[in-house]
N, C-alpha and C positions, 0 to 999 in steps of 0.2 A: 280773541286771539290778537287783534290789532293792538290792544293795550300792551300785551307782552312784547310784541315786535317793537313798538315805540320805546318801551323801557330798555330793551336790549340795545337799540340804536343810540339812545341817550347815554347808556353806560359806555359804549365804545367811543363816543365823542368825548366823554369826560376823561376816559383813559388817555386819549390822544392829547387833549388839552393839558392834562397833568404831566405827562411825559415831556411835552414841549416846554412847560414851565421849569421842570427839573433840569432840562438840558441847558437852559440859559441862566440858571441860577449859579452864582459863584459858590455858594455853599448850599447843598441840598439839606433842607431842614427836616426835623423830626415830623413836622406837620405834613410835608410831602410824602414821606414814607408811610405815615399812618393812613393818609387818605388813599394812597395806592393800595395798601394792604386791605383796607375795607372794600375797595372796588374789586380786588381779586377774590375776596371771600364771597361777596355778593354774586359775582359772575360764576364762581364755582358752584355755589348752591343752586343757581338758576340754570346751570348747564349752558351758559352764554359763551359758546365757543368763539364767535367773532371778537368779543371783548377780550377774552383770554389770549387769543392770537395777537391782537393789537398790542396788548400789554407785553407779551413775550418779545415781539419785534422791537418795541420801544426800549425795553430794558437792555436788550442785546446791543442796541444802538448806543445807549448811554454808556454801557461797559466799554465800548470801543474808545471812548475819550481817555480811558486810563491806560490804554495799551502803549501809547507813544510817549508816556511820561517816564523818564529814567529813574527818578527818585521821588516817590510819593511821600508826602508828609503824613502825620498821624491822622488828621481829619480825612484826607483823601483815601487812605487805606481803609478807614472805617466805612466810608461811603461805598467804596468798591465792594467790600465784603457784604454790605447790606443789599446792594444791587444783585450780587451773585446769589445771595440767599433767596431773594424774590424770584430770580430766574428759575431756581430749582423748584420753588413752590408752584409757579405757573406751569412748569413742565409737568409736574405730577398731577396738577389739576386737569390739564389737558389729557393726560394718559388715563385718568379715571372717568372721563366723560363717556357716556354710553356709546357715542359714535366712535370714540377712540378705542373702546374695547370691542367694537363690532358687536354690540348687543342687539342682535336681530332675533327677536323672540317669535316663535310660531304661536299663532293665536290659541291653538288647542294644546300647546305644550305645558308642562308643569310650571315653568318659570313665569310665563305670561299669566296663567291662571292663579298662581301664587300672588302676583302683584295686584291682579284685579280683586282677589279676595280681600287683600289688605286694604285696597282702595275703598271697598265697600264697608269694611269694618276693621279699623285699626286696633292693634293690641291683641290680635289672634295669637294663640299659642301653637307650638308644633303639633300638638294633638288635635286641636281644632282645625288646623290647616290640612292635616292628613285626612281627617274626615271629610273636609270640603272638597279636596282634590281626589279622593278615593285612592290614596296610596298610604305608605307607612311613614313613620317619623324619621327613619334613616334617610329616605329620599327628600323629605322636607328639609332636613339639616343640610344635605348636599346642595339643593337648589338655593337655600337661604344663604349659604356661604358664597355662592356664585353671585347672587344679587347684591350681597353685602360688599363684595370686592368691587362691584361696579358702582357703588354709591347710590343705588336706587331704593334701597331699604335700609333701615337700621334696626338693631336688636337691643332690647333692654331686658332686665331681669325683673320678674314679678314673683317674689318668693323664690321657688325653685324652678320656675318655668320661664322659657323665653317668651317674650312678647314682641311682635313684629309691627313696625310702623313704616309708612311710606315717606321717603324724603321729598323735599321740593324737586330734586332732580328726577326722582322716580315719577312723580306726578306729571312733570313736564314731558317725560318720555311717553307716558301713557297718552297724553293729550296730542302729541305730535306724531305718534307711530300708527295711529288708527286702531289701536287695540281696544279703546273704550267703545262700548255700544253707542249708537246714535242718541238713545234716550237717557244716557248717563247724566246724573245730576251733579255737575261739576261744582256748582256753587251752593251745595247743600249746607244748611246751618251747622255750625260746630258747637258741641256741647262744652262750655267752658269748664264745667265741673268734672268732665269725664277724662281729662288729660289732653295733651297736645295731639291735634289731628283727629280726635275721635268725633264721630257724628252723633248728634243728639238723638236720643230715643224718645218716641212719643210718650207722654205722661200717661200713667194708668188712669182709667176712667174714674175709678173710685176716688183717687186723690184729686183729680181735676174738679170733680163735682163738689168736693168738700174741702175747701181751703179757708183758712182764716183771712181777715183783711190784710195781714202782713205776709201772706203767701205760705204760711206754715200749714201743712196738711193736718186736718183734724182726724183723730183716730177714734171712731165711735164703735163701741162694743155692743153689737145687737144680739149677742147670744144670750144675754140675761134679760128677763122681763123687768119692767119698771113697776114700781108700786106708787099708789097715789100719795101725794104729800099735801101739807097744809097750803092753803091759798097763798100765792106769792112766792113759793119756793119751787125751784126747778125739780123735775122728777129725778129720783135717785134709784140706782140699780138695787134690786132686792138682794139681800145677803144670802149667799149660798150655804 
């Protein structure tokens, strides 16, 4: 948890340093806007409210420099427009934070159990979640829309079914809200072949025991008897 706190503190410091640099620059460069845009994105995904508040205050301070200018030239009008655009982005990022939406979930409620189920196994469908929570798919859709609007889950399509994943913001909310059980494996290995955020499943015993040197499972058909062969040849299955 300390690493996350240090990261958030560094992000807030970087926002402050960047805003100060933009304030004293004669012309705010594209590099300034790009760097600030990336910081806003990172802070939003990480639910880093202090960094977003720092950014909002700094951008509003920058915008004040354009209020007392009677006639702005073309470059100044463009800079003011980009600053106003970023202020809007930060405003909505703060509104979508779990704290800003007052997302206080009851541990035994459907919303909290929905998030915990997806934390344990990402990519669950509406039908699977309904079975997990002991409810119907209509309730799952309703709860899913609420969590989706809070930015703590995201929804994708797998063929004709919804598949639900936990966002970084949702993971952060579970870690800081006390909803995770004490023995939850937060740093569980991720299966790179299973898609983003999915946890690795243990390999089947038969495949683990029989793999070629290059890691490809050998498929041995033991249903057919083998017949003797001439010396030096491997046994071949008997023809059915």
